[in-house]
Phi, psi and omega in degrees: 000130180304146182300320183302327182287339180273348179275128180305146182304319184295327180285326176298313181294321180298320180291322178298316179291323179299316179297322179294326178287315182296320183279352179092002176296323172249123185259160175307130181097344178290144179271132178279160180302144177282171177301319181295321179298313183293325178292319181291322185275322187231002179071024182273133182283164178297325179297316179296317181293329176298319179289325177299310183291329176296320177300312182290327178293320178297333178270005178061031181263339182224167174218145178263131178245114185308127178076000183240316181140199181243133187229152174288133182274166172292144178301138180274131177276163177300142180288145180268341185077016182238144177242135176269132177244128179238133175076027184278005174072021184283345184258006182285139179283328179278128179290136177218118182292350181304307187288321177302327178293319177296314181298324177299316178296322177296313184292332175302317181287317180299318179296320181293331181260008183053041183257148175271176173216159182213132175280137193273356179125224182305149185305320189245026178207161176260150175289159185298139178056039183300326183296341178274349187251341183227166181268342181190164182233134175250120182257124186241115170055049176246121183300321180264044181305328181297325178294325176294313181301319183294343177278347185267156176296157177303139177066015178289135181304123184201135177227137179254133178254133176077327178242144180280142177227129184297132177084357182239161169284135178235136178245117187230162174268154178277074182294321179298309179295327179295319179294320177296323177297321179296316179298317180297319180297313180292323180298317180297334177281348178114000180284133180240338178241105188242127182267170181217127177238110181210157170276128174275069193246346185202167178295330178297309181294324179296327175298321178292318179298315180295322177294322176300312181294316181294323179299320178288319179300324179290345174264011182064032177241125177273117180294115182290146179304324182287350175279345189246117174252099185245109184275118176290141182236128176271121183245128180241108182266002180299137178054041176077018181297158184237163177300153182298333183296341177288338177276338177233102183308151182306322182299311180294320179300313182294319178299316181296312182296317182290323178297315179294323179294317178296323181290332184210103171112332185298312183299333181285341182288327184070015183287140179251358179210156180218133177260124187246152190303316181205177185299315183297315179296322180296324176299317177298321179294314180300313181298321180291318177297315180297319179297329179275003179083018179258120185282138175243121009258008186303320181256321179223127175273143180236129180230140185240179173247155177106303177071040178272182179295348177296341177299334182265006183264017178212154175245122001285156178295149185280139166270137188213162166274114184272123178273148180280065190297311180298318181295323179296314178298319181294311182296315180299318181289324176300316180294319179297319178299320179296320179293320178297326179283358176110355179267102181280118179284143172288157179299125180206157175242115179264116183256119181258140187285157175256174176209168179278131169256110182298150177198169185272001182278000181234134179205169175303151182291158178295145180280000000 
């Protein structure tokens, strides 16, 4: 029996299409025949064509686009073994435990895959021709993540952490739900007038602000404007520019804002608790209240976001909404590795839950 007759039909067709791709008869971006076309031309069933396309997909020669068809992919270049990281906070002068936890999750995956990593340069920009130097890019907590994505070639492996980017997989924390959780926690302790101190600087923080407001509204409490100290921040990303808060560390910013609030307006709020943007800022708030002779938590409860080990670096220890930082880094890097391996993820937003980190900075309000 001739050898050709012993080769399954789907493999024969797969090899014919592979040869057409290799020789340039079918070019990157060309659409392959549909199931109906192949049935009409060669009498091949949909089941057989599914196996044909699976063979070519395993060889990274084609890609399926939902609702559109099957297309020849761009030729894959040799892997560099390098990953580009943007916005990982490695150049900040102020220590923040936030970023090391994310990086730990990233490195867990890189170590498991024997992969290297490379920091891409300025915090809020990519180095020139980055796509020629790395196999994929991980964007971490950059408000203008879309501008980073737009610098990359089409379909280049890329995952955004904390911020959503169009056309890419994004892994984010449930900041909105976390803020609502904080309000519920404080409410159960008896707090009815809860303040909020945050920078209105990013979509992440706005989710927290919105969650704070919604949490109170669900308790039939309208959050008064004087309960909310929201600092507007002018951010200039031109030429790799960074947010203004990087020029003024969170600790100094929080001390300044809380001092000014105490000097004018705080006593009129009647608030017995305050939700603060992050752990570092919350430390600044606690220190400022204590310096003013206001006991924490006996007179004012203080609750923060992030929930890193910095919560234990002050007395009383901070109660916080703990973000799944390691899990975000881990999940994002796993997805990026899959994309580098040829599995293109559909655009999706993966939202990971937050939880309460208990601490001594929160107690029932004074009677």
